[in-house]
C-alpha positions in Angstrom: 89.8 -61.2 4.9 89.2 -58.8 7.8 88.8 -56.0 5.4 86.1 -58.0 3.5 84.3 -58.8 6.7 84.3 -55.2 7.7 82.8 -54.1 4.4 80.0 -56.7 4.7 79.3 -55.6 8.2 79.0 -52.0 7.2 76.6 -52.9 4.4 74.5 -54.9 6.7 74.3 -52.0 9.2 73.5 -49.6 6.3 70.7 -51.7 4.9 69.4 -52.3 8.4 69.3 -48.6 9.1 67.5 -48.0 5.8 64.9 -50.7 6.7 64.5 -49.3 10.2 63.9 -45.8 8.9 61.4 -47.1 6.4 59.7 -49.0 9.2 59.5 -45.9 11.3 58.1 -43.9 8.4 55.5 -46.6 7.7 54.6 -46.8 11.4 54.1 -43.0 11.6 52.0 -43.1 8.4 49.8 -45.8 9.9 49.4 -43.8 13.1 48.5 -40.7 11.0 45.9 -42.7 9.0 44.5 -45.0 11.7 44.5 -42.6 14.7 45.2 -38.9 14.0 43.3 -38.5 10.7 41.0 -41.5 10.9 37.8 -39.5 10.6 38.7 -38.0 7.2 39.7 -41.4 5.7 36.6 -42.9 7.2 34.5 -40.2 5.4 36.4 -40.8 2.2 35.7 -44.5 2.3 32.1 -44.0 3.1 31.7 -41.5 0.2 33.0 -44.2 -2.2 30.5 -46.7 -0.8 27.4 -44.5 -0.5 25.6 -41.9 -2.6 23.2 -39.1 -1.5 20.2 -38.3 -3.6 18.3 -35.0 -3.1 14.5 -35.4 -3.2 13.1 -32.0 -4.2 10.0 -30.6 -2.5 7.0 -29.2 -4.3 6.4 -25.5 -3.9 3.0 -24.6 -2.4 0.0 -23.4 -4.5 -1.3 -19.8 -4.2 -5.1 -19.6 -4.3 -7.5 -16.7 -4.5 -10.4 -16.4 -2.0 -12.7 -18.7 -4.0 -10.1 -21.5 -4.5 -8.9 -20.5 -8.0 -5.2 -21.3 -8.6 -3.0 -18.2 -9.2 0.4 -20.0 -8.9 1.3 -23.7 -9.2 4.4 -25.8 -9.8 4.7 -28.0 -12.9 7.4 -30.5 -14.0 10.0 -29.1 -16.3 12.9 -30.5 -18.2 16.5 -29.3 -17.6 19.1 -29.9 -20.4 22.2 -31.8 -19.1 25.4 -32.5 -21.0 27.6 -35.6 -20.3 30.9 -34.5 -21.9 32.5 -38.1 -21.8 29.6 -39.4 -24.0 29.5 -36.6 -26.6 30.9 -37.9 -29.9 30.9 -34.7 -32.0 31.1 -31.6 -29.7 31.3 -29.1 -32.6 28.1 -30.3 -34.2 26.3 -30.8 -30.9 27.2 -27.2 -29.8 25.9 -25.8 -33.1 22.6 -27.7 -32.8 22.1 -26.6 -29.2 23.1 -23.0 -29.7 20.4 -22.6 -32.3 17.6 -24.3 -30.2 18.6 -22.7 -26.9 19.4 -19.3 -28.5 22.8 -19.2 -26.8 26.3 -18.4 -27.8 28.0 -21.3 -29.7 31.4 -20.8 -27.9 29.8 -20.8 -24.5 28.0 -24.1 -25.1 31.1 -25.7 -26.8 33.3 -24.8 -23.8 30.8 -26.3 -21.4 30.3 -29.6 -23.2 34.0 -30.3 -23.5 34.8 -29.6 -19.9 36.1 -32.2 -17.4 32.9 -32.4 -15.5 31.0 -35.6 -15.4 27.7 -33.8 -16.0 26.8 -30.1 -16.5 23.6 -28.1 -16.7 23.2 -26.3 -20.1 19.8 -24.7 -19.5 17.3 -25.3 -16.7 13.6 -25.7 -16.9 13.1 -25.3 -20.7 9.7 -25.1 -22.3 8.0 -28.2 -23.6 8.6 -27.0 -27.1 12.3 -26.6 -26.6 12.5 -30.0 -24.9 10.9 -31.7 -27.8 13.2 -30.0 -30.3 16.3 -31.2 -28.5 14.9 -34.7 -27.9 14.1 -35.1 -31.6 17.7 -34.3 -32.5 18.8 -37.4 -30.5 22.1 -35.9 -29.6 24.6 -38.3 -28.0 25.7 -37.1 -24.5 22.8 -34.8 -24.1 20.1 -35.9 -21.6 17.5 -34.4 -19.4 16.6 -34.3 -15.7 13.2 -33.3 -14.3 12.8 -30.3 -12.0 9.9 -28.3 -10.8 9.0 -25.0 -12.6 6.7 -22.2 -11.2 3.8 -21.5 -13.5 1.2 -18.7 -13.3 -2.0 -19.9 -15.0 -3.6 -16.4 -15.3 -0.4 -14.8 -16.8 -0.4 -11.1 -15.9 -3.3 -11.2 -13.5 -2.3 -10.1 -10.0 1.4 -10.3 -11.0 2.3 -7.4 -8.7 0.8 -9.2 -5.8 2.0 -12.8 -6.5 5.5 -11.9 -7.8 7.8 -14.6 -9.3 10.5 -17.1 -8.5 14.0 -17.6 -9.8 15.5 -20.6 -11.6 16.2 -22.2 -8.2 12.5 -21.9 -7.3 13.1 -19.3 -4.5 10.8 -16.3 -4.4 12.2 -13.0 -5.8 9.2 -10.7 -5.7 5.7 -10.2 -4.3 4.2 -12.9 -2.1 6.5 -15.5 -3.6 9.3 -13.6 -1.8 7.6 -12.5 1.5 6.0 -16.0 2.0 8.9 -17.9 0.6 9.6 -19.8 3.9 6.0 -21.2 3.8 5.8 -21.8 0.0 9.2 -23.3 -0.6 9.0 -26.4 1.6 12.1 -28.5 2.6 14.0 -30.9 0.4 14.5 -34.5 1.5 17.3 -36.9 0.9 18.0 -40.7 0.5 21.5 -42.2 1.1 22.1 -45.6 -0.5 25.1 -48.0 -0.6 27.0 -48.9 -3.8 29.2 -51.9 -4.8 32.8 -51.7 -6.0 31.6 -51.0 -9.6 29.3 -48.2 -8.5 26.0 -50.1 -8.7 23.4 -49.6 -6.1 23.1 -52.5 -3.6 19.6 -53.8 -3.4 18.0 -52.9 -0.1 21.1 -50.9 0.7 19.4 -47.7 1.9 21.3 -46.4 4.9 19.1 -43.3 5.6 16.0 -41.6 4.3 15.2 -38.1 5.4 11.7 -37.2 4.2 11.1 -33.8 2.7 8.2 -31.4 3.1 6.2 -29.9 0.3 5.6 -26.2 0.5 2.4 -24.9 2.3 -0.5 -23.7 0.2 -1.4 -20.0 0.6 -5.0 -18.7 0.4 -5.4 -15.0 -0.4 -8.2 -12.5 0.2 -8.0 -11.5 -3.5 -11.0 -12.3 -5.7 -9.7 -13.3 -9.1 -12.8 -11.8 -10.8 -12.7 -8.5 -9.1 -8.9 -8.4 -9.7 -9.6 -8.9 -13.4 -12.2 -6.1 -13.4 -9.7 -3.7 -11.8 -6.9 -4.5 -14.2 -9.3 -4.3 -17.2 -10.5 -0.8 -16.1 -6.9 0.4 -15.9 -6.2 -1.0 -19.3 -9.2 0.8 -20.7 -8.1 4.1 -19.0 -4.7 3.8 -20.7 -6.5 4.0 -24.1 -8.2 7.2 -23.1 -5.8 9.2 -21.0 -2.1 10.0 -21.3 -0.6 8.8 -18.0 2.5 6.8 -16.9 0.5 4.2 -14.9 -2.3 3.6 -12.4 -3.3 1.8 -9.3 -6.7 0.4 -8.1 -7.3 -1.1 -4.7 -10.6 -2.7 -3.5 -10.8 -3.2 0.3 -13.5 -4.7 2.5 -13.5 -2.2 5.3 -15.0 -4.5 7.9 -11.9 -6.8 8.1 -9.2 -5.1 6.0 -9.4 -7.8 3.2 -8.0 -6.7 -0.1 -10.3 -8.0 -2.9 -8.1 -6.5 -5.6 -4.9 -4.6 -6.0 -4.1 -3.7 -9.6 -1.3 -1.7 -11.2 -0.3 -0.7 -14.7 2.1 -1.1 -16.5 2.1 -4.8 -15.7 4.1 -7.9 -16.7 3.8 -11.7 -17.1 5.6 -13.5 -14.2 6.0 -16.6 -16.4 8.7 -14.6 -18.3 9.3 -11.7 -16.1 12.9 -11.2 -17.4 11.4 -9.9 -20.7 10.0 -6.8 -19.0 11.8 -3.8 -17.6 12.2 -3.8 -13.8 9.9 -0.8 -13.4 7.0 -3.0 -14.5 7.6 -5.3 -11.6 7.1 -2.6 -9.0 3.9 -2.7 -7.1 3.0 1.0 -7.2 0.0 0.6 -4.9 2.4 0.0 -1.9 5.8 1.4 -3.0 5.0 4.7 -4.7 4.0 7.9 -2.8 1.9 10.7 -4.2 0.2 13.8 -2.9 -3.4 12.7 -2.2 -4.9 16.1 -2.9 -8.6 16.5 -2.1 -9.1 12.8 -1.2 -7.2 13.7 2.0 -10.0 16.1 2.9 -11.9 13.0 4.2 -9.2 12.7 6.9 -9.4 16.5 7.7 -13.1 16.4 8.0 -13.3 13.3 10.2 -10.6 14.6 12.5 -12.2 18.0 12.9 -15.6 16.6 13.5 -14.2 14.2 16.1 -12.3 16.9 17.8 -15.4 19.1 18.0 -13.9 22.2 16.3 -16.5 22.2 13.6 -20.0 20.7 12.8 -21.7 20.3 9.5 -23.8 23.3 10.2 -21.0 25.8 11.1 -20.8 28.7 8.7 -17.5 29.2 6.8 -16.8 31.9 4.2 -14.9 31.6 0.9 -14.1 34.7 -1.1 -12.1 32.5 -3.5 -8.9 32.5 -1.5 -7.4 32.7 2.0 -4.1 34.1 3.2 -1.8 32.2 5.5 1.5 33.8 6.4 1.1 36.1 3.5 0.7 33.2 1.1 -2.5 33.1 -1.0 -4.3 29.7 -1.1 -6.9 29.7 -3.8 -10.2 27.8 -4.3 -10.7 25.9 -7.5 -13.6 28.4 -8.1 -12.1 31.7 -8.9 -15.1 33.6 -7.5 -15.3 31.4 -4.4 -18.4 29.9 -2.7 -19.3 32.7 -0.4 -20.9 31.8 3.0 -21.5 28.1 3.3 -21.9 25.4 5.9 -19.1 22.9 6.5 -21.3 20.3 4.8 -21.3 22.5 1.7 -17.6 23.0 2.0 -17.1 19.2 1.8 -19.6 18.9 -1.1 -17.9 21.8 -3.0 -14.3 20.6 -2.1 -13.5 24.2 -1.1 -9.8 24.6 -0.2 -10.2 27.9 1.9 -12.9 26.3 4.0 -10.7 23.3 4.7 -7.8 25.6 5.6 -9.9 27.3 8.2 -10.9 23.9 9.6 -7.4 22.6 9.6 -6.0 25.7 11.4 -8.8 25.5 14.0 -7.5 22.1 15.1 -4.0 23.4 15.9 -0.8 21.6 14.9 -0.5 19.1 17.7 -4.1 17.9 17.3 -4.1 17.6 13.5 -0.7 16.0 13.4 -1.8 13.4 15.9 -4.8 12.5 13.8 -2.7 12.2 10.7 -0.5 9.7 12.5 -3.4 7.9 14.1 -4.9 7.3 10.6 -1.7 5.4 9.8 0.1 7.9 7.6 3.9 8.1 7.9 4.3 4.4 8.6 4.0 1.1 6.9 0.6 -0.6 7.0 2.1 -4.0 7.6 0.6 -5.6 4.5 3.6 -7.9 4.3 4.7 -7.3 0.7 8.3 -6.4 -0.2 9.3 -2.7 -0.7 6.3 -1.1 1.1 6.9 2.6 1.5 6.1 4.6 4.7 5.0 7.8 3.0 6.4 11.2 3.8 5.2 13.5 6.6 7.3 16.5 7.3 9.1 16.6 10.7 6.8 17.9 13.4 9.2 20.7 14.3 9.2 22.0 10.7 5.5 22.3 10.5 4.1 25.9 10.7 0.7 27.4 9.9 1.3 27.3 6.2 2.2 23.6 6.2 -0.8 22.9 8.4 -3.0 24.7 6.0 -1.8 22.8 2.9 -2.1 19.5 4.8 -5.8 20.2 5.2 -6.4 19.7 1.5 -3.8 17.0 0.9 -0.8 19.0 -0.3 2.7 19.0 1.3 2.2 15.4 2.5 2.9 12.2 0.5 1.1 8.9 1.1 0.9 5.5 -0.5 -2.3 4.2 -2.1 -2.6 1.4 0.5 -2.3 4.0 3.3 -5.0 6.1 1.9 -7.4 3.1 1.4 -6.7 1.9 4.9 -7.4 5.3 6.4 -10.6 5.9 4.6 -11.7 2.3 5.4 -11.5 3.3 9.1 -14.2 6.0 8.3 -16.3 3.3 6.6 -15.7 0.8 9.5 -17.1 2.8 12.4 -13.8 4.5 13.1 -11.7 1.3 13.5 -8.4 1.2 11.6 -7.8 -2.3 10.3 -4.5 -3.8 9.2 -4.7 -4.6 5.5 -5.0 -8.4 5.0 -3.8 -10.1 1.8 -3.3 -13.6 3.1 -6.2 -15.3 4.8 -4.6 -18.5 5.8 -1.6 -20.8 5.2 -2.6 -24.5 4.7 0.1 -26.5 6.5 -1.3 -29.9 5.6 -3.5 -32.5 7.4 -1.0 -33.2 10.1 -0.8 -29.8 11.6 -3.0 -26.8 12.2 -3.4 -24.1 9.5 -1.9 -20.7 10.1 -4.8 -18.3 10.3 -4.3 -14.6 9.7 -7.2 -13.2 11.7 -8.5 -9.6 10.9 -6.6 -7.2 13.2 -7.9 -3.9 14.6 -4.9 -1.5 14.8 -6.7 1.2 16.8 -10.0 3.2 17.2 -9.2 6.5 15.4 -12.6 8.2 15.6 -15.9 7.4 17.2 -18.7 5.5 15.4 -20.9 8.6 15.4 -18.2 10.7 13.7 -17.5 8.0 11.2 -21.2 7.7 10.3 -21.6 11.5 10.0 -18.5 11.7 7.7 -19.9 9.0 5.5 -23.2 10.9 5.1 -21.4 14.1 4.3 -19.4 12.3 1.6 -22.6 11.0 0.0 -23.4 14.6 -0.9 -20.2 14.9 -2.8 -21.2 12.1 -5.2 -24.9 13.0 -5.3 -24.5 16.7 -6.1 -21.0 17.9 -5.5 -17.6 17.4 -7.2 -17.9 13.6 -7.5 -21.1 13.3 -9.6 -19.1 11.4 -12.3 -18.8 8.5 -9.8 -22.5 8.3 -9.0 -24.4 5.0 -9.8 -28.1 5.3 -9.8 -29.8 3.5 -6.9 -26.6 3.1 -4.8 -25.6 5.3 -1.8 -22.0 6.0 -2.6 -19.9 8.5 -0.8 -16.5 9.6 -2.0 -14.0 12.3 -2.9 -12.0 13.3 -5.9 -8.4 14.3 -5.8 -6.1 16.2 -8.2 -2.5 17.0 -7.3 -0.2 19.0 -9.6 3.5 18.0 -9.7 5.8 20.9 -8.7 7.1 22.9 -11.6 5.4 20.6 -14.2 2.0 20.5 -15.9 1.6 16.9 -14.8 -1.0 15.6 -12.4 -1.9 12.7 -10.2 -5.7 12.2 -10.3 -7.7 10.0 -8.0 -11.1 9.1 -6.6 -11.8 7.1 -3.5 -15.3 5.9 -2.7 -17.2 4.1 0.1 -19.6 1.6 -1.4 -22.3 -0.2 0.7 -22.2 -3.9 -0.3 -24.7 -5.8 1.9 -23.5 -6.0 5.5 -20.1 -4.3 4.7 -18.7 -1.3 3.0 -16.2 -1.6 0.2 -13.6 1.2 -0.2 -12.4 1.5 -3.8 -9.5 3.7 -4.8 -8.5 4.6 -8.4 -5.3 6.6 -9.1 -3.9 7.7 -12.5 -0.3 8.9 -12.2 1.5 11.6 -14.2 -1.5 12.6 -16.4 -0.7 15.0 -19.2 -3.0 17.0 -21.4 -6.1 19.1 -20.9 -8.2 16.5 -19.2 -6.6 15.8 -15.8 -9.1 16.5 -12.9 -9.9 13.5 -10.8 -13.6 14.1 -11.6 -12.8 13.8 -15.3 -10.4 10.8 -15.2 -10.3 8.7 -12.0 -14.0 9.1 -11.1 -15.3 7.5 -14.4 -12.9 4.6 -13.9 -14.2 4.2 -10.4 -17.8 4.2 -11.6 -17.3 1.6 -14.3 -15.4 -0.7 -11.9 -17.8 -0.3 -9.0 -20.8 -1.0 -11.2 -19.2 -4.2 -12.4 -18.3 -5.2 -8.8 -21.8 -4.6 -7.5 -23.3 -6.6 -10.3 -20.8 -9.5 -9.7 -21.6 -9.5 -5.9 -25.3 -9.3 -6.7 -25.8 -6.2 -4.7 -29.2 -4.8 -5.8 -30.0 -1.0 -5.9 -31.7 0.4 -2.8 -35.3 1.4 -2.8 -34.6 5.0 -1.6 -31.9 6.9 -3.4 -32.6 10.2 -1.6 -29.7 10.2 0.8 -28.9 13.9 1.2 -27.4 14.7 4.5 -30.3 16.4 6.3 -29.3 19.7 7.6 -31.6 21.6 9.9 -32.5 25.1 8.7 -33.4 26.1 12.3 -31.6 29.0 13.8 -30.9 29.6 17.5 -29.9 32.7 19.4 -26.6 32.3 21.2 -27.1 33.0 24.9 -24.8 35.1 27.1 -22.5 32.7 29.0 -19.9 35.1 30.3 -19.3 34.4 34.0 -20.8 30.9 33.9 -18.9 27.9 34.9 -17.8 25.6 32.0 -19.9 22.7 33.1 -23.2 24.6 33.3 -22.5 26.6 30.2 -21.8 23.5 28.2 -24.9 21.8 29.5 -27.0 24.8 28.7 -25.7 25.1 25.1 -26.1 21.4 24.3 -29.6 21.4 25.6 -30.4 24.3 23.2 -28.9 22.3 20.3 -25.4 23.7 20.0 -22.0 21.9 19.7 -19.5 23.2 22.2 -15.7 23.6 22.1 -14.0 24.4 25.4 -10.7 26.2 25.4 -8.3 26.8 28.3 -7.7 25.3 31.7 -9.9 27.6 33.8 -13.4 26.8 35.1 -15.3 30.1 34.3 -16.3 31.4 30.8 -14.5 34.7 30.2 -15.2 35.0 26.4 -17.3 33.3 23.8 -17.5 32.9 20.1 -20.0 33.8 18.5 -21.0 36.6 20.9 -24.4 36.5 22.7 -27.4 37.6 20.7 -26.1 36.2 17.4 -28.4 33.9 15.4 -26.5 30.6 14.6 -27.5 27.4 12.9 -28.8 24.5 14.9 -25.9 22.2 15.9 -23.3 24.8 15.0 -20.3 25.3 17.3 -20.0 27.8 20.2 -16.4 28.3 21.5 -16.0 29.0 25.2 -12.7 30.5 26.5 -11.4 30.6 30.1 -9.3 33.7 29.2 -10.2 36.8 27.0 -6.9 36.8 25.3 -7.5 33.3 23.9 -10.4 34.6 21.9 -8.7 37.9 21.0 -5.7 36.1 19.6 -7.7 33.7 17.4 -7.1 34.4 13.8 -10.3 34.6 11.8 -10.6 34.6 8.0 -12.3 37.8 6.8 -15.2 37.2 4.5 -16.1 39.2 1.4 -18.7 41.7 2.7 -19.0 43.5 -0.6 -22.6 43.5 -1.9 -24.1 42.9 1.5 -26.4 45.3 3.3 -25.2 46.6 6.7 -27.6 44.2 8.5 -26.4 41.2 6.5 -22.7 42.2 7.1 -23.2 42.6 10.8 -24.9 39.2 11.0 -22.1 37.5 9.1 -19.5 39.3 11.2 -21.3 38.1 14.4 -21.2 34.5 13.2 -17.5 34.7 12.4 -16.6 36.6 15.6 -15.5 39.8 13.9 -16.2 43.5 14.9 -17.3 46.0 12.3 -17.3 49.8 11.9 -19.9 50.8 9.3 -19.6 54.0 7.3 -22.5 55.1 5.2 -25.7 53.2 4.3 -26.9 50.9 1.6 -24.6 48.1 0.5 -21.0 47.4 1.2 -18.7 48.7 -1.6 -15.4 48.4 0.2 -13.7 47.0 3.3 -10.5 47.8 5.1 -9.2 44.2 5.3 -8.9 42.3 2.1 -11.2 39.2 1.9 -9.4 36.0 2.8 -7.0 37.7 5.2 -6.7 36.2 8.7 -6.9 38.8 11.5 -7.3 38.7 15.3 -10.8 38.9 16.5 -10.0 42.0 18.5 -9.2 43.9 15.3 -12.1 45.9 13.8 -13.0 45.8 10.1 -14.1 49.1 8.5 -16.9 48.8 5.8 -17.8 51.5 3.3 -21.5 51.4 2.4 -23.2 53.3 -0.4 
């Protein structure tokens, strides 16, 4: 009996212990759920009871400067599969694979997955949507999203760019202004019952979204179309890899057009090679060639080292550090004023001018005009151009810079720099977006015109513009002339190194009412016998400009005689040795000379030209505070052959050279080869017969 009672007691204790342990475990579990991890379980319970719905925002519209729509958002259907509702997955996959042009196995794996719903293809075309809908496939449904659409197709595609399937910008303004255009999605949180049905009036929270802001451009759709059309026409005539056209309003930096070829359609950008997406007008660099002579001329005129009446000589070449730099004319242009140097696009003449400025001065102007840095146009992938390091620039590099070789620029840099000449010397930041429309409840974001810096004076800018008009009227740019309009401009032809391929260009300043337009045309990698800028880019410029002037209703002027008026009057240079700089400069300017002072002294110790020489009105007289400054100046030796002794001495006096004449008659030989640069202290022997 005692043994039985002991057994029962042990069992009671055992079961009690088990119950106690279970109680402790249950208590600990309740503590874990109710106290320690309560937040997580609260969130789980809430998620079973509520559902969050995303309310997509509408992407902003992109307009041109007249209100025409260049980019809009339209509703689009996305194909969705509900695997649990699909009755015949094999047949369904086969039907969809044919319509969507996708791999059968890929679709089949997706529609038999464990997911409640899965996207098969987002934002399909209306035609594709109708085909699938007509099939009436069980378990296949649609949801509505927003799709970016570009009404004008290829027009301005390099400016606008495109968006991805998620509606985020991937290129162009769609990318750089994505934060403004994309807007902000909203959301609604509602309560559900035990069966998953929405409870009426069960909205717990509503967070309103914000549609994207509308962006208004400076681009004019009509001018943009004209620019693209001219590039298309050029492609039918010339063999080149592509081209760029930029039209800028110089008064405020507004871009009225920026066109490139090859182009692409942003509505189906994936069907084009990536190289077609590139905006070559801002991302490609090229040697500007003779178009850069505008910068050289403006800088030299501003610095006072040259005037339009100064005499320069061109025997067909010039030597710099034993390297021969040739003129496009094999026989040269002989003695000519700087105005004629510009008109004739004479390389040796520009080399002389560039070297007169010295390295520090010329380099500072190149930088001041904006080369070597981004313009700030706010488009993706803008290049900064290539300027050699200052320490690596010697006389030869400086010489080639003067006519646009050895330096690489972007088209947008070149347009912006020349626009400074057209705009009274003020460099403007290029403007592509005029304003961002933020809606009625907030102020618009206005992108005001911005002056970067004053590069040259208004008088220098005006003089440079007048000199450029000669180029179009009777110089190397006659193929760009339009009767009745005072157009100034410059051609450019740059040969690729070690290849018979050229980049040809023309840039022009076109008066258009109360403003000047600057229009640049570039054709890249031209092959064949016709490659000069005057033969290729200039006619493209002419056709485009004529259409633009007609569109803007700019009538021809009454007086088309706009030659730069050069005075033929000559003045004898006075003797200024021993005079103080101030009185010498005053005296020279009163007589009608331009003056360039050299040195830190206060007394004139040397001058160029020498006293007694007849020089052109408004030509430059150099005054030196030390004799060695003049003696160490390197002067290009002209071709004296064929001149009489008197003519040779007069030309030598203008240049600052000393001669020794042997014989009489005309010069038949000279001791220093024409185009060589020698110190003014060195004498040149001439043989006359």
